[in-house]
C-alpha positions in Angstrom: 58.6 173.0 56.2 57.8 171.2 58.9 57.3 173.5 62.0 55.6 171.2 64.7 52.8 172.9 66.8 53.4 170.7 70.7 57.0 171.9 70.2 59.0 174.8 71.6 61.6 176.8 70.0 64.6 179.0 69.9 66.0 181.6 68.1 69.0 179.8 67.7 66.8 177.2 66.2 67.0 174.1 68.7 62.9 172.8 69.2 62.0 171.5 72.7 59.3 168.8 73.6 57.7 169.2 77.4 57.8 165.6 78.3 55.0 164.0 80.9 57.7 163.2 83.2 58.9 167.3 83.7 62.0 166.8 81.4 62.7 168.5 78.2 64.0 166.7 75.0 66.0 168.9 72.8 66.9 169.0 68.9 67.9 171.1 66.0 65.1 172.0 63.8 64.4 170.6 60.6 65.4 174.3 59.1 68.5 174.0 60.8 69.5 170.7 59.6 68.3 172.1 55.6 71.0 174.8 56.5 73.8 172.5 57.4 73.3 169.5 54.7 74.3 166.1 55.7 75.1 165.5 59.2 78.8 163.7 59.5 79.0 164.1 63.3 77.1 165.1 66.5 78.7 165.6 69.7 76.6 165.8 72.8 77.0 167.3 76.7 77.8 164.9 79.3 74.7 163.2 81.4 74.9 165.1 84.5 76.1 168.7 82.8 74.8 171.3 84.6 73.7 174.0 81.6 72.8 177.9 82.0 70.3 179.1 79.4 72.1 180.3 76.0 75.1 177.8 76.9 76.8 176.0 74.2 76.4 172.3 74.7 76.2 170.3 71.3 77.9 170.6 68.0 76.3 169.3 64.8 78.9 168.8 62.3 77.8 168.8 58.6 79.5 168.2 55.7 79.1 172.2 54.8 80.0 173.4 58.4 80.2 172.9 61.9 77.4 174.7 64.4 77.0 174.7 68.1 73.8 174.1 69.9 72.9 176.1 72.4 70.8 175.0 75.5 67.3 176.6 75.3 66.6 176.7 79.3 69.0 176.2 82.1 69.0 172.4 83.7 71.0 169.3 84.2 71.4 166.9 81.4 69.7 163.5 82.5 70.3 161.9 78.9 71.5 161.7 75.3 71.0 160.3 72.2 73.3 157.5 72.0 72.2 156.4 68.5 73.4 159.9 66.8 77.0 158.3 67.7 76.9 156.0 64.9 74.0 157.8 63.0 74.3 161.2 63.0 72.2 161.1 59.3 69.3 160.5 61.2 68.7 164.5 62.0 68.5 165.0 58.1 66.3 162.0 57.8 63.5 163.4 60.8 64.9 166.0 62.8 62.1 166.1 64.9 62.2 162.8 65.9 66.4 162.6 66.5 66.9 164.4 69.7 70.3 165.7 71.0 69.7 165.8 74.7 67.3 165.6 77.6 67.0 168.2 80.0 66.0 168.5 83.7 64.7 172.1 84.0 66.3 174.0 86.9 62.8 176.2 86.5 59.7 174.8 84.6 58.7 178.3 83.8 61.5 179.0 81.7 59.6 177.5 78.7 56.9 180.4 78.4 59.9 182.5 77.3 60.4 180.2 74.2 58.9 180.6 70.4 55.6 178.7 69.6 55.6 177.2 66.4 53.9 180.9 65.6 56.8 182.6 66.6 59.4 180.3 64.9 57.2 180.7 61.6 57.4 184.5 62.1 60.9 184.2 62.9 62.0 182.1 59.9 60.2 184.5 57.6 61.8 187.8 59.0 65.5 185.7 58.4 64.6 184.9 54.5 63.8 189.3 54.3 67.0 190.1 55.7 
């Protein structure tokens, strides 16, 4: 399974990429999309919405189940991925390219509290053992 080194991760299976302009791009991990199966619908938060870290803010729905996505850090939604409305299955094709939304962080230091690739790998291994 692919766990890119250049991303941060959450225990709830979101990935986070810090962009050059200081915003962060957020999506669900390959592990999450594999658990859910074929995506059929994605609901993203509205641009301008203020999110608190850990807040439910998006929904990804597959043929198996619907799951919430959570804000990995606090901030303002500055963009959503318009392609997901007509092609939610793009998450299945490449979970790390099919981002859900972008945030302007309220505090960039919050990124330091997220998992790196090695930490996320350990989380997945502990879930398998449970």
